[in-house]
A tleap script that builds the chain and sets N, CA, C and O, in Angstrom:
source leaprc.protein.ff14SB
mol = sequence {
  NMET ALA THR GLY THR ALA SER ASN ALA ARG
  GLN LEU ASP ARG ILE PRO ALA ASN SER VAL
  ALA THR LEU ILE PHE GLU SER GLN GLY GLN
  THR TYR ARG LEU ARG ALA ARG LEU CYS ASP
  ILE SER ASP THR GLY MET ARG LEU LYS ILE
  SER VAL PRO LEU ASN LYS GLY GLN GLU VAL
  LYS VAL VAL SER GLN HIE GLY MET GLN ASP
  PRO GLU ARG ALA ARG VAL VAL TRP ILE SER
  LYS ASP GLU SER GLU SER ALA TYR TRP VAL
  GLY VAL GLU ILE SER ASN PRO HIE LEU PRO
  ASP PRO ALA ALA THR GLY GLU LEU LEU SER
  GLU HIE LYS ALA GLN ALA GLY THR SER SER
  LYS PRO GLN ASP ASP GLU ARG ARG VAL VAL
  GLY ASP ASP ARG GLY PRO MET GLY ASN CGLN
}
set mol.1.N position { -19.308 -21.477 -2.421 }
set mol.1.CA position { -18.103 -20.651 -2.259 }
set mol.1.C position { -17.084 -21.219 -3.367 }
set mol.1.O position { -16.919 -22.432 -3.497 }
set mol.2.N position { -16.472 -20.358 -4.085 }
set mol.2.CA position { -15.575 -20.620 -5.118 }
set mol.2.C position { -14.283 -21.254 -4.570 }
set mol.2.O position { -13.924 -20.927 -3.439 }
set mol.3.N position { -13.612 -22.065 -5.227 }
set mol.3.CA position { -12.414 -22.838 -4.706 }
set mol.3.C position { -11.130 -22.496 -5.552 }
set mol.3.O position { -10.042 -23.009 -5.288 }
set mol.4.N position { -11.321 -21.572 -6.619 }
set mol.4.CA position { -10.123 -21.400 -7.466 }
set mol.4.C position { -9.153 -20.565 -6.686 }
set mol.4.O position { -9.481 -19.930 -5.684 }
set mol.5.N position { -7.879 -20.596 -7.217 }
set mol.5.CA position { -6.759 -19.810 -6.615 }
set mol.5.C position { -7.028 -18.438 -6.529 }
set mol.5.O position { -6.764 -17.862 -5.474 }
set mol.6.N position { -7.547 -17.780 -7.540 }
set mol.6.CA position { -7.752 -16.364 -7.527 }
set mol.6.C position { -8.706 -15.988 -6.468 }
set mol.6.O position { -8.495 -15.077 -5.668 }
set mol.7.N position { -9.822 -16.762 -6.493 }
set mol.7.CA position { -10.858 -16.411 -5.405 }
set mol.7.C position { -10.360 -16.593 -4.046 }
set mol.7.O position { -10.715 -15.782 -3.192 }
set mol.8.N position { -9.519 -17.636 -3.712 }
set mol.8.CA position { -8.960 -17.896 -2.480 }
set mol.8.C position { -8.029 -16.650 -2.188 }
set mol.8.O position { -7.989 -16.240 -1.028 }
set mol.9.N position { -7.323 -16.060 -3.105 }
set mol.9.CA position { -6.314 -15.104 -2.817 }
set mol.9.C position { -7.181 -13.853 -2.361 }
set mol.9.O position { -6.736 -13.148 -1.455 }
set mol.10.N position { -8.303 -13.571 -2.903 }
set mol.10.CA position { -9.156 -12.361 -2.487 }
set mol.10.C position { -9.748 -12.572 -1.073 }
set mol.10.O position { -10.242 -11.608 -0.489 }
set mol.11.N position { -9.716 -13.777 -0.510 }
set mol.11.CA position { -10.275 -14.045 0.804 }
set mol.11.C position { -9.276 -13.871 1.864 }
set mol.11.O position { -9.645 -14.022 3.029 }
set mol.12.N position { -8.053 -13.571 1.604 }
set mol.12.CA position { -6.998 -13.248 2.650 }
set mol.12.C position { -7.424 -11.994 3.416 }
set mol.12.O position { -7.946 -11.025 2.864 }
set mol.13.N position { -7.172 -12.076 4.701 }
set mol.13.CA position { -7.440 -10.907 5.525 }
set mol.13.C position { -6.559 -9.678 5.084 }
set mol.13.O position { -5.338 -9.804 4.981 }
set mol.14.N position { -7.167 -8.548 4.840 }
set mol.14.CA position { -6.499 -7.283 4.564 }
set mol.14.C position { -6.525 -6.315 5.632 }
set mol.14.O position { -7.625 -5.914 6.013 }
set mol.15.N position { -5.504 -5.896 6.151 }
set mol.15.CA position { -5.427 -4.957 7.164 }
set mol.15.C position { -5.345 -3.448 6.688 }
set mol.15.O position { -4.356 -3.011 6.101 }
set mol.16.N position { -6.402 -2.726 6.971 }
set mol.16.CA position { -6.273 -1.335 6.601 }
set mol.16.C position { -5.057 -0.725 7.092 }
set mol.16.O position { -4.647 -1.054 8.205 }
set mol.17.N position { -4.399 0.167 6.358 }
set mol.17.CA position { -3.148 0.952 6.896 }
set mol.17.C position { -3.327 2.408 6.311 }
set mol.17.O position { -4.092 2.616 5.369 }
set mol.18.N position { -2.654 3.315 6.859 }
set mol.18.CA position { -2.617 4.613 6.367 }
set mol.18.C position { -1.193 5.147 6.734 }
set mol.18.O position { -1.057 5.939 7.667 }
set mol.19.N position { -0.189 4.731 6.030 }
set mol.19.CA position { 1.233 5.043 6.415 }
set mol.19.C position { 2.058 5.337 5.157 }
set mol.19.O position { 1.784 4.895 4.041 }
set mol.20.N position { 3.047 6.091 5.438 }
set mol.20.CA position { 3.962 6.378 4.289 }
set mol.20.C position { 4.815 5.199 3.973 }
set mol.20.O position { 5.330 4.568 4.896 }
set mol.21.N position { 4.991 4.871 2.763 }
set mol.21.CA position { 5.940 3.798 2.351 }
set mol.21.C position { 6.899 4.334 1.225 }
set mol.21.O position { 6.579 5.347 0.604 }
set mol.22.N position { 8.003 3.705 0.970 }
set mol.22.CA position { 8.777 4.013 -0.247 }
set mol.22.C position { 8.908 2.805 -1.069 }
set mol.22.O position { 9.117 1.719 -0.529 }
set mol.23.N position { 8.788 2.937 -2.471 }
set mol.23.CA position { 9.040 1.966 -3.406 }
set mol.23.C position { 10.315 2.177 -3.977 }
set mol.23.O position { 10.595 3.296 -4.408 }
set mol.24.N position { 11.209 1.148 -4.042 }
set mol.24.CA position { 12.514 1.243 -4.675 }
set mol.24.C position { 12.469 0.375 -5.887 }
set mol.24.O position { 12.089 -0.791 -5.778 }
set mol.25.N position { 12.868 0.917 -7.139 }
set mol.25.CA position { 12.749 0.031 -8.272 }
set mol.25.C position { 13.874 0.639 -9.281 }
set mol.25.O position { 14.352 1.768 -9.167 }
set mol.26.N position { 14.181 -0.226 -10.200 }
set mol.26.CA position { 15.105 0.186 -11.279 }
set mol.26.C position { 14.490 0.353 -12.556 }
set mol.26.O position { 13.563 -0.386 -12.885 }
set mol.27.N position { 14.954 1.331 -13.374 }
set mol.27.CA position { 14.438 1.522 -14.677 }
set mol.27.C position { 15.528 2.168 -15.549 }
set mol.27.O position { 16.009 3.251 -15.217 }
set mol.28.N position { 15.910 1.548 -16.613 }
set mol.28.CA position { 16.815 2.042 -17.576 }
set mol.28.C position { 18.277 2.161 -16.878 }
set mol.28.O position { 19.059 3.057 -17.198 }
set mol.29.N position { 18.568 1.216 -15.934 }
set mol.29.CA position { 19.862 1.171 -15.227 }
set mol.29.C position { 19.942 2.188 -14.071 }
set mol.29.O position { 20.994 2.359 -13.456 }
set mol.30.N position { 18.804 2.861 -13.788 }
set mol.30.CA position { 18.928 3.742 -12.634 }
set mol.30.C position { 17.968 3.269 -11.558 }
set mol.30.O position { 16.908 2.702 -11.821 }
set mol.31.N position { 18.417 3.544 -10.281 }
set mol.31.CA position { 17.596 3.222 -9.131 }
set mol.31.C position { 16.692 4.396 -8.714 }
set mol.31.O position { 17.130 5.545 -8.648 }
set mol.32.N position { 15.525 4.098 -8.460 }
set mol.32.CA position { 14.487 5.212 -8.069 }
set mol.32.C position { 13.855 4.860 -6.796 }
set mol.32.O position { 13.604 3.685 -6.525 }
set mol.33.N position { 13.572 5.885 -5.957 }
set mol.33.CA position { 12.807 5.881 -4.836 }
set mol.33.C position { 11.506 6.698 -4.987 }
set mol.33.O position { 11.542 7.894 -5.275 }
set mol.34.N position { 10.450 6.077 -4.802 }
set mol.34.CA position { 9.096 6.736 -5.044 }
set mol.34.C position { 8.300 6.649 -3.635 }
set mol.34.O position { 8.137 5.576 -3.054 }
set mol.35.N position { 7.885 7.723 -3.211 }
set mol.35.CA position { 7.076 7.901 -2.016 }
set mol.35.C position { 5.630 7.306 -2.392 }
set mol.35.O position { 5.098 7.509 -3.484 }
set mol.36.N position { 5.070 6.561 -1.378 }
set mol.36.CA position { 3.857 5.988 -1.648 }
set mol.36.C position { 2.988 6.001 -0.351 }
set mol.36.O position { 3.496 6.199 0.753 }
set mol.37.N position { 1.681 5.786 -0.532 }
set mol.37.CA position { 0.857 5.718 0.686 }
set mol.37.C position { 0.438 4.238 0.765 }
set mol.37.O position { -0.099 3.750 -0.230 }
set mol.38.N position { 0.629 3.512 1.817 }
set mol.38.CA position { 0.282 2.192 2.037 }
set mol.38.C position { -1.114 2.258 2.600 }
set mol.38.O position { -1.405 2.857 3.636 }
set mol.39.N position { -1.975 1.576 1.814 }
set mol.39.CA position { -3.421 1.632 2.083 }
set mol.39.C position { -3.976 0.419 2.725 }
set mol.39.O position { -4.843 0.522 3.593 }
set mol.40.N position { -3.493 -0.782 2.317 }
set mol.40.CA position { -3.839 -2.018 3.049 }
set mol.40.C position { -2.806 -3.054 2.808 }
set mol.40.O position { -2.017 -2.936 1.870 }
set mol.41.N position { -2.780 -4.102 3.647 }
set mol.41.CA position { -1.713 -5.090 3.566 }
set mol.41.C position { -2.390 -6.446 3.904 }
set mol.41.O position { -3.323 -6.535 4.703 }
set mol.42.N position { -1.892 -7.410 3.288 }
set mol.42.CA position { -2.213 -8.881 3.700 }
set mol.42.C position { -0.899 -9.669 3.872 }
set mol.42.O position { 0.200 -9.132 3.732 }
set mol.43.N position { -1.056 -10.875 4.160 }
set mol.43.CA position { 0.174 -11.798 4.226 }
set mol.43.C position { 0.872 -11.948 2.832 }
set mol.43.O position { 2.046 -12.314 2.778 }
set mol.44.N position { 0.206 -11.688 1.795 }
set mol.44.CA position { 0.915 -11.928 0.458 }
set mol.44.C position { 0.999 -10.612 -0.415 }
set mol.44.O position { 1.597 -10.627 -1.492 }
set mol.45.N position { 0.388 -9.474 0.074 }
set mol.45.CA position { 0.387 -8.415 -0.848 }
set mol.45.C position { 0.110 -7.050 -0.179 }
set mol.45.O position { -0.080 -6.970 1.035 }
set mol.46.N position { 0.094 -6.040 -0.954 }
set mol.46.CA position { -0.160 -4.677 -0.448 }
set mol.46.C position { -0.905 -3.755 -1.562 }
set mol.46.O position { -0.771 -3.973 -2.766 }
set mol.47.N position { -1.639 -2.785 -1.081 }
set mol.47.CA position { -2.275 -1.806 -1.992 }
set mol.47.C position { -1.723 -0.572 -1.630 }
set mol.47.O position { -1.751 -0.167 -0.468 }
set mol.48.N position { -1.139 0.152 -2.711 }
set mol.48.CA position { -0.464 1.397 -2.365 }
set mol.48.C position { -1.010 2.514 -3.384 }
set mol.48.O position { -1.572 2.187 -4.429 }
set mol.49.N position { -0.821 3.780 -3.033 }
set mol.49.CA position { -1.231 4.873 -3.878 }
set mol.49.C position { 0.111 5.565 -4.259 }
set mol.49.O position { 0.920 5.848 -3.376 }
set mol.50.N position { 0.339 5.827 -5.511 }
set mol.50.CA position { 1.630 6.358 -5.947 }
set mol.50.C position { 1.270 7.568 -6.998 }
set mol.50.O position { 0.146 7.717 -7.477 }
set mol.51.N position { 2.261 8.309 -7.249 }
set mol.51.CA position { 2.149 9.582 -8.118 }
set mol.51.C position { 2.481 9.322 -9.557 }
set mol.51.O position { 2.075 10.116 -10.405 }
set mol.52.N position { 3.188 8.271 -9.900 }
set mol.52.CA position { 3.523 7.945 -11.260 }
set mol.52.C position { 3.289 6.483 -11.566 }
set mol.52.O position { 3.480 5.630 -10.699 }
set mol.53.N position { 2.878 6.177 -12.787 }
set mol.53.CA position { 2.583 4.705 -13.066 }
set mol.53.C position { 3.810 3.895 -13.209 }
set mol.53.O position { 4.855 4.301 -13.718 }
set mol.54.N position { 3.586 2.623 -12.680 }
set mol.54.CA position { 4.630 1.513 -12.903 }
set mol.54.C position { 4.061 0.465 -13.856 }
set mol.54.O position { 2.871 0.457 -14.171 }
set mol.55.N position { 4.860 -0.325 -14.255 }
set mol.55.CA position { 4.428 -1.513 -15.171 }
set mol.55.C position { 4.055 -2.727 -14.477 }
set mol.55.O position { 4.645 -3.099 -13.463 }
set mol.56.N position { 3.061 -3.371 -15.016 }
set mol.56.CA position { 2.625 -4.607 -14.421 }
set mol.56.C position { 3.706 -5.607 -14.657 }
set mol.56.O position { 4.157 -5.785 -15.789 }
set mol.57.N position { 4.148 -6.287 -13.577 }
set mol.57.CA position { 5.269 -7.238 -13.632 }
set mol.57.C position { 6.522 -6.695 -13.074 }
set mol.57.O position { 7.451 -7.448 -12.782 }
set mol.58.N position { 6.589 -5.317 -12.903 }
set mol.58.CA position { 7.775 -4.729 -12.510 }
set mol.58.C position { 8.078 -5.094 -11.068 }
set mol.58.O position { 7.207 -5.118 -10.199 }
set mol.59.N position { 9.405 -5.389 -10.850 }
set mol.59.CA position { 9.934 -5.774 -9.539 }
set mol.59.C position { 10.162 -4.470 -8.658 }
set mol.59.O position { 10.750 -3.510 -9.156 }
set mol.60.N position { 9.724 -4.439 -7.425 }
set mol.60.CA position { 9.946 -3.329 -6.579 }
set mol.60.C position { 10.367 -3.803 -5.264 }
set mol.60.O position { 10.216 -4.991 -4.977 }
set mol.61.N position { 10.923 -2.912 -4.375 }
set mol.61.CA position { 11.037 -3.228 -2.911 }
set mol.61.C position { 10.209 -2.211 -2.254 }
set mol.61.O position { 10.066 -1.077 -2.711 }
set mol.62.N position { 9.619 -2.674 -1.082 }
set mol.62.CA position { 8.723 -1.737 -0.374 }
set mol.62.C position { 9.251 -1.604 0.943 }
set mol.62.O position { 9.546 -2.607 1.593 }
set mol.63.N position { 9.409 -0.331 1.438 }
set mol.63.CA position { 9.925 -0.036 2.712 }
set mol.63.C position { 8.821 0.704 3.438 }
set mol.63.O position { 8.283 1.706 2.967 }
set mol.64.N position { 8.491 0.138 4.666 }
set mol.64.CA position { 7.384 0.765 5.417 }
set mol.64.C position { 7.588 0.491 6.917 }
set mol.64.O position { 8.247 -0.475 7.302 }
set mol.65.N position { 7.006 1.367 7.751 }
set mol.65.CA position { 7.209 1.248 9.151 }
set mol.65.C position { 6.465 0.080 9.848 }
set mol.65.O position { 6.827 -0.294 10.963 }
set mol.66.N position { 5.515 -0.448 9.250 }
set mol.66.CA position { 4.644 -1.389 9.883 }
set mol.66.C position { 4.976 -2.909 9.814 }
set mol.66.O position { 4.477 -3.623 8.944 }
set mol.67.N position { 5.781 -3.350 10.700 }
set mol.67.CA position { 6.133 -4.677 10.720 }
set mol.67.C position { 7.128 -5.221 9.847 }
set mol.67.O position { 7.376 -6.426 9.890 }
set mol.68.N position { 7.771 -4.389 8.994 }
set mol.68.CA position { 8.771 -4.861 8.055 }
set mol.68.C position { 10.049 -4.459 8.461 }
set mol.68.O position { 10.416 -3.285 8.403 }
set mol.69.N position { 10.838 -5.504 8.924 }
set mol.69.CA position { 12.295 -5.263 9.358 }
set mol.69.C position { 13.122 -4.884 8.142 }
set mol.69.O position { 13.939 -3.964 8.199 }
set mol.70.N position { 12.928 -5.526 7.150 }
set mol.70.CA position { 13.681 -5.246 5.943 }
set mol.70.C position { 12.814 -4.878 4.716 }
set mol.70.O position { 11.623 -5.188 4.739 }
set mol.71.N position { 13.334 -4.238 3.650 }
set mol.71.CA position { 12.504 -3.958 2.486 }
set mol.71.C position { 11.816 -5.294 2.003 }
set mol.71.O position { 12.478 -6.332 1.998 }
set mol.72.N position { 10.597 -5.283 1.626 }
set mol.72.CA position { 9.926 -6.429 1.140 }
set mol.72.C position { 10.081 -6.453 -0.386 }
set mol.72.O position { 9.756 -5.440 -1.004 }
set mol.73.N position { 10.551 -7.523 -1.050 }
set mol.73.CA position { 10.695 -7.639 -2.441 }
set mol.73.C position { 9.262 -7.972 -3.018 }
set mol.73.O position { 8.585 -8.861 -2.503 }
set mol.74.N position { 8.842 -7.279 -4.038 }
set mol.74.CA position { 7.439 -7.548 -4.500 }
set mol.74.C position { 7.363 -7.300 -6.001 }
set mol.74.O position { 8.309 -6.788 -6.600 }
set mol.75.N position { 6.267 -7.652 -6.587 }
set mol.75.CA position { 5.996 -7.495 -8.073 }
set mol.75.C position { 4.593 -6.857 -8.335 }
set mol.75.O position { 3.562 -7.252 -7.792 }
set mol.76.N position { 4.665 -5.879 -9.183 }
set mol.76.CA position { 3.320 -5.174 -9.421 }
set mol.76.C position { 2.528 -6.161 -10.121 }
set mol.76.O position { 3.000 -6.802 -11.060 }
set mol.77.N position { 1.168 -6.335 -9.640 }
set mol.77.CA position { 0.238 -7.228 -10.255 }
set mol.77.C position { -0.866 -6.535 -10.883 }
set mol.77.O position { -1.465 -7.095 -11.801 }
set mol.78.N position { -1.216 -5.336 -10.477 }
set mol.78.CA position { -2.155 -4.549 -11.113 }
set mol.78.C position { -1.959 -3.110 -10.919 }
set mol.78.O position { -1.278 -2.773 -9.950 }
set mol.79.N position { -2.475 -2.155 -11.731 }
set mol.79.CA position { -2.273 -0.705 -11.509 }
set mol.79.C position { -3.581 -0.088 -12.132 }
set mol.79.O position { -4.119 -0.536 -13.145 }
set mol.80.N position { -4.029 0.993 -11.410 }
set mol.80.CA position { -5.301 1.704 -11.932 }
set mol.80.C position { -5.194 3.144 -11.642 }
set mol.80.O position { -4.744 3.545 -10.569 }
set mol.81.N position { -5.593 3.918 -12.568 }
set mol.81.CA position { -5.478 5.433 -12.486 }
set mol.81.C position { -6.711 5.980 -11.606 }
set mol.81.O position { -7.891 5.692 -11.806 }
set mol.82.N position { -6.242 6.777 -10.651 }
set mol.82.CA position { -7.237 7.616 -9.847 }
set mol.82.C position { -7.327 8.927 -10.522 }
set mol.82.O position { -6.482 9.799 -10.319 }
set mol.83.N position { -8.360 9.095 -11.345 }
set mol.83.CA position { -8.597 10.386 -12.129 }
set mol.83.C position { -8.838 11.530 -11.122 }
set mol.83.O position { -8.487 12.685 -11.364 }
set mol.84.N position { -9.437 11.166 -10.010 }
set mol.84.CA position { -9.898 12.418 -9.132 }
set mol.84.C position { -8.629 13.039 -8.405 }
set mol.84.O position { -8.682 14.182 -7.952 }
set mol.85.N position { -7.661 12.377 -8.321 }
set mol.85.CA position { -6.425 12.799 -7.546 }
set mol.85.C position { -5.122 12.723 -8.410 }
set mol.85.O position { -4.018 12.885 -7.890 }
set mol.86.N position { -5.272 12.490 -9.644 }
set mol.86.CA position { -4.058 12.397 -10.511 }
set mol.86.C position { -3.043 11.573 -9.875 }
set mol.86.O position { -1.886 11.974 -9.753 }
set mol.87.N position { -3.458 10.368 -9.441 }
set mol.87.CA position { -2.578 9.470 -8.885 }
set mol.87.C position { -2.878 7.984 -9.293 }
set mol.87.O position { -3.835 7.765 -10.034 }
set mol.88.N position { -2.164 7.049 -8.876 }
set mol.88.CA position { -2.445 5.606 -9.348 }
set mol.88.C position { -2.519 4.798 -8.041 }
set mol.88.O position { -1.862 5.056 -7.033 }
set mol.89.N position { -3.448 3.729 -8.188 }
set mol.89.CA position { -3.485 2.588 -7.258 }
set mol.89.C position { -2.632 1.468 -7.787 }
set mol.89.O position { -2.636 1.186 -8.985 }
set mol.90.N position { -1.934 0.857 -6.941 }
set mol.90.CA position { -1.091 -0.302 -7.439 }
set mol.90.C position { -1.155 -1.399 -6.378 }
set mol.90.O position { -1.069 -1.162 -5.173 }
set mol.91.N position { -1.304 -2.552 -6.875 }
set mol.91.CA position { -1.267 -3.773 -6.112 }
set mol.91.C position { -0.029 -4.552 -6.352 }
set mol.91.O position { 0.360 -4.820 -7.489 }
set mol.92.N position { 0.627 -4.939 -5.195 }
set mol.92.CA position { 1.887 -5.648 -5.340 }
set mol.92.C position { 1.877 -6.963 -4.567 }
set mol.92.O position { 1.382 -7.070 -3.445 }
set mol.93.N position { 2.436 -7.924 -5.220 }
set mol.93.CA position { 2.435 -9.275 -4.552 }
set mol.93.C position { 3.760 -9.489 -4.015 }
set mol.93.O position { 4.744 -9.447 -4.754 }
set mol.94.N position { 3.856 -9.741 -2.645 }
set mol.94.CA position { 5.123 -9.937 -2.021 }
set mol.94.C position { 5.816 -11.213 -2.495 }
set mol.94.O position { 5.216 -12.288 -2.498 }
set mol.95.N position { 7.109 -11.088 -2.903 }
set mol.95.CA position { 7.849 -12.247 -3.371 }
set mol.95.C position { 8.053 -13.369 -2.443 }
set mol.95.O position { 7.830 -14.508 -2.853 }
set mol.96.N position { 8.430 -13.183 -1.302 }
set mol.96.CA position { 8.595 -14.088 -0.207 }
set mol.96.C position { 7.824 -13.821 1.069 }
set mol.96.O position { 8.373 -13.476 2.115 }
set mol.97.N position { 6.531 -13.999 0.924 }
set mol.97.CA position { 5.695 -13.536 2.008 }
set mol.97.C position { 6.011 -14.200 3.384 }
set mol.97.O position { 6.196 -15.416 3.428 }
set mol.98.N position { 6.073 -13.467 4.458 }
set mol.98.CA position { 6.130 -13.935 5.719 }
set mol.98.C position { 5.237 -13.105 6.665 }
set mol.98.O position { 4.854 -12.037 6.186 }
set mol.99.N position { 4.870 -13.370 7.805 }
set mol.99.CA position { 4.039 -12.667 8.645 }
set mol.99.C position { 4.620 -11.455 9.196 }
set mol.99.O position { 5.689 -11.545 9.799 }
set mol.100.N position { 4.008 -10.266 9.054 }
set mol.100.CA position { 4.528 -8.991 9.672 }
set mol.100.C position { 4.617 -9.173 11.174 }
set mol.100.O position { 4.063 -10.134 11.709 }
set mol.101.N position { 5.288 -8.290 11.854 }
set mol.101.CA position { 5.465 -8.280 13.316 }
set mol.101.C position { 4.089 -8.292 13.920 }
set mol.101.O position { 3.315 -7.387 13.608 }
set mol.102.N position { 3.716 -9.226 14.748 }
set mol.102.CA position { 2.306 -9.209 15.304 }
set mol.102.C position { 2.063 -8.001 16.166 }
set mol.102.O position { 0.890 -7.647 16.283 }
set mol.103.N position { 2.927 -7.367 16.740 }
set mol.103.CA position { 2.633 -6.149 17.447 }
set mol.103.C position { 2.289 -5.016 16.533 }
set mol.103.O position { 1.356 -4.264 16.814 }
set mol.104.N position { 2.955 -4.875 15.526 }
set mol.104.CA position { 2.540 -3.789 14.550 }
set mol.104.C position { 1.290 -4.154 13.867 }
set mol.104.O position { 0.462 -3.263 13.679 }
set mol.105.N position { 1.026 -5.487 13.430 }
set mol.105.CA position { -0.196 -5.788 12.911 }
set mol.105.C position { -1.449 -5.542 13.844 }
set mol.105.O position { -2.494 -5.018 13.458 }
set mol.106.N position { -1.217 -5.957 15.024 }
set mol.106.CA position { -2.295 -5.639 15.992 }
set mol.106.C position { -2.560 -4.173 16.189 }
set mol.106.O position { -3.713 -3.772 16.349 }
set mol.107.N position { -1.526 -3.361 16.181 }
set mol.107.CA position { -1.579 -2.052 16.316 }
set mol.107.C position { -2.500 -1.387 15.157 }
set mol.107.O position { -3.371 -0.555 15.412 }
set mol.108.N position { -2.238 -1.800 14.010 }
set mol.108.CA position { -2.958 -1.324 12.790 }
set mol.108.C position { -4.379 -1.771 12.902 }
set mol.108.O position { -5.280 -0.969 12.662 }
set mol.109.N position { -4.634 -3.002 13.253 }
set mol.109.CA position { -6.077 -3.457 13.483 }
set mol.109.C position { -6.780 -2.702 14.553 }
set mol.109.O position { -7.952 -2.355 14.402 }
set mol.110.N position { -6.136 -2.448 15.576 }
set mol.110.CA position { -6.785 -1.662 16.702 }
set mol.110.C position { -7.119 -0.298 16.249 }
set mol.110.O position { -8.222 0.177 16.518 }
set mol.111.N position { -6.248 0.353 15.589 }
set mol.111.CA position { -6.483 1.763 15.003 }
set mol.111.C position { -7.701 1.805 14.108 }
set mol.111.O position { -8.589 2.656 14.166 }
set mol.112.N position { -7.626 0.659 13.175 }
set mol.112.CA position { -8.778 0.586 12.224 }
set mol.112.C position { -10.186 0.374 12.917 }
set mol.112.O position { -11.181 0.994 12.542 }
set mol.113.N position { -10.201 -0.489 13.892 }
set mol.113.CA position { -11.442 -0.704 14.695 }
set mol.113.C position { -11.890 0.503 15.383 }
set mol.113.O position { -13.082 0.811 15.391 }
set mol.114.N position { -10.851 1.311 16.051 }
set mol.114.CA position { -11.252 2.465 16.764 }
set mol.114.C position { -11.901 3.624 15.801 }
set mol.114.O position { -12.822 4.362 16.151 }
set mol.115.N position { -11.260 3.646 14.537 }
set mol.115.CA position { -11.800 4.694 13.553 }
set mol.115.C position { -13.062 4.285 12.941 }
set mol.115.O position { -13.814 5.150 12.492 }
set mol.116.N position { -13.380 2.976 12.879 }
set mol.116.CA position { -14.506 2.445 12.202 }
set mol.116.C position { -15.793 3.027 12.794 }
set mol.116.O position { -16.741 3.334 12.071 }
set mol.117.N position { -15.807 3.176 14.147 }
set mol.117.CA position { -17.040 3.718 14.771 }
set mol.117.C position { -17.203 5.182 14.752 }
set mol.117.O position { -18.282 5.698 15.041 }
set mol.118.N position { -16.086 5.918 14.396 }
set mol.118.CA position { -16.156 7.409 14.433 }
set mol.118.C position { -16.759 8.018 13.234 }
set mol.118.O position { -17.724 8.762 13.413 }
set mol.119.N position { -16.316 7.802 11.996 }
set mol.119.CA position { -16.926 8.466 10.828 }
set mol.119.C position { -16.390 7.601 9.546 }
set mol.119.O position { -15.305 7.020 9.538 }
set mol.120.N position { -17.279 7.608 8.516 }
set mol.120.CA position { -16.893 6.979 7.349 }
set mol.120.C position { -16.140 7.902 6.366 }
set mol.120.O position { -15.608 7.480 5.340 }
set mol.121.N position { -16.135 9.221 6.765 }
set mol.121.CA position { -15.341 10.213 5.861 }
set mol.121.C position { -13.849 10.069 6.108 }
set mol.121.O position { -13.409 9.929 7.249 }
set mol.122.N position { -13.059 10.105 5.009 }
set mol.122.CA position { -11.563 10.020 5.235 }
set mol.122.C position { -11.115 11.133 6.120 }
set mol.122.O position { -11.654 12.238 6.058 }
set mol.123.N position { -10.130 10.862 6.950 }
set mol.123.CA position { -9.471 11.951 7.740 }
set mol.123.C position { -8.587 12.728 6.884 }
set mol.123.O position { -8.210 12.233 5.822 }
set mol.124.N position { -8.202 13.940 7.248 }
set mol.124.CA position { -7.324 14.738 6.476 }
set mol.124.C position { -6.093 14.077 6.072 }
set mol.124.O position { -5.654 14.283 4.941 }
set mol.125.N position { -5.428 13.219 6.970 }
set mol.125.CA position { -4.058 12.763 6.717 }
set mol.125.C position { -4.136 11.625 5.536 }
set mol.125.O position { -3.154 11.286 4.877 }
set mol.126.N position { -5.417 11.104 5.375 }
set mol.126.CA position { -5.564 10.144 4.372 }
set mol.126.C position { -5.547 10.741 2.943 }
set mol.126.O position { -5.460 10.010 1.956 }
set mol.127.N position { -5.634 12.130 2.857 }
set mol.127.CA position { -5.676 12.699 1.473 }
set mol.127.C position { -4.446 13.472 1.242 }
set mol.127.O position { -4.531 14.578 0.708 }
set mol.128.N position { -3.239 12.958 1.620 }
set mol.128.CA position { -1.924 13.568 1.281 }
set mol.128.C position { -1.620 13.363 -0.143 }
set mol.128.O position { -1.967 12.337 -0.726 }
set mol.129.N position { -0.970 14.331 -0.720 }
set mol.129.CA position { -0.494 14.205 -2.047 }
set mol.129.C position { 0.684 13.346 -2.106 }
set mol.129.O position { 1.623 13.693 -1.390 }
set mol.130.N position { 0.833 12.238 -2.853 }
set mol.130.CA position { 1.716 11.312 -2.776 }
set mol.130.C position { 3.052 11.903 -3.302 }
set mol.130.O position { 3.075 12.474 -4.393 }
set mol.131.N position { 4.052 11.785 -2.613 }
set mol.131.CA position { 5.414 12.404 -2.969 }
set mol.131.C position { 5.524 13.877 -2.468 }
set mol.131.O position { 6.497 14.558 -2.794 }
set mol.132.N position { 4.556 14.357 -1.697 }
set mol.132.CA position { 4.512 15.765 -1.397 }
set mol.132.C position { 4.446 15.899 0.214 }
set mol.132.O position { 3.582 15.302 0.856 }
set mol.133.N position { 5.359 16.675 0.785 }
set mol.133.CA position { 5.309 16.787 2.251 }
set mol.133.C position { 4.651 18.064 2.806 }
set mol.133.O position { 4.878 18.475 3.944 }
set mol.134.N position { 3.806 18.680 1.917 }
set mol.134.CA position { 3.120 19.871 2.289 }
set mol.134.C position { 2.033 19.568 3.331 }
set mol.134.O position { 1.574 20.530 3.946 }
set mol.135.N position { 1.598 18.400 3.583 }
set mol.135.CA position { 0.498 18.128 4.469 }
set mol.135.C position { -0.789 17.907 3.772 }
set mol.135.O position { -0.876 17.883 2.545 }
set mol.136.N position { -1.803 17.744 4.592 }
set mol.136.CA position { -3.261 17.425 4.062 }
set mol.136.C position { -3.650 18.341 2.919 }
set mol.136.O position { -3.234 19.500 2.908 }
set mol.137.N position { -4.441 17.866 1.942 }
set mol.137.CA position { -4.910 18.731 0.925 }
set mol.137.C position { -6.269 19.337 1.368 }
set mol.137.O position { -7.167 18.620 1.808 }
set mol.138.N position { -6.383 20.611 1.243 }
set mol.138.CA position { -7.587 21.284 1.589 }
set mol.138.C position { -8.656 21.410 0.546 }
set mol.138.O position { -8.311 21.055 -0.581 }
set mol.139.N position { -9.769 21.802 0.678 }
set mol.139.CA position { -10.779 21.928 -0.354 }
set mol.139.C position { -10.441 23.235 -1.085 }
set mol.139.O position { -10.406 24.308 -0.483 }
set mol.140.N position { -10.194 23.118 -2.388 }
set mol.140.CA position { -9.690 24.200 -3.164 }
set mol.140.C position { -10.735 24.661 -4.161 }
set mol.140.O position { -10.488 25.592 -4.928 }
savepdb mol mol.pdb
quit
């Protein structure tokens, strides 16, 4: 087993999530709010899906309903284009990590375990267009 810092960071428990989040960031003196899909979360970071690219190293605040009392300050550590949905995957590192509310974390884990036995196909609500409230995307 590798003992480097990067490999240890990858071994942190990631809790699958499927919830709406908001990224708040500044660019050219303006404050922006960007709708996002929170895909998974760990003690030190999150993976989100967004509709526009951000810059690596960019400071953001993440607002979500799962165990976060206040917006989490974070920094973009990686970004990847999802060509199939014209969206972007983004990884953020939480600036001052603390444990999320155990009740909310337990709820997420229970939901994931319950869904794991049902089907490996994504459910409709997992394919929402980021930043769009029209609902699940259908086969077009």
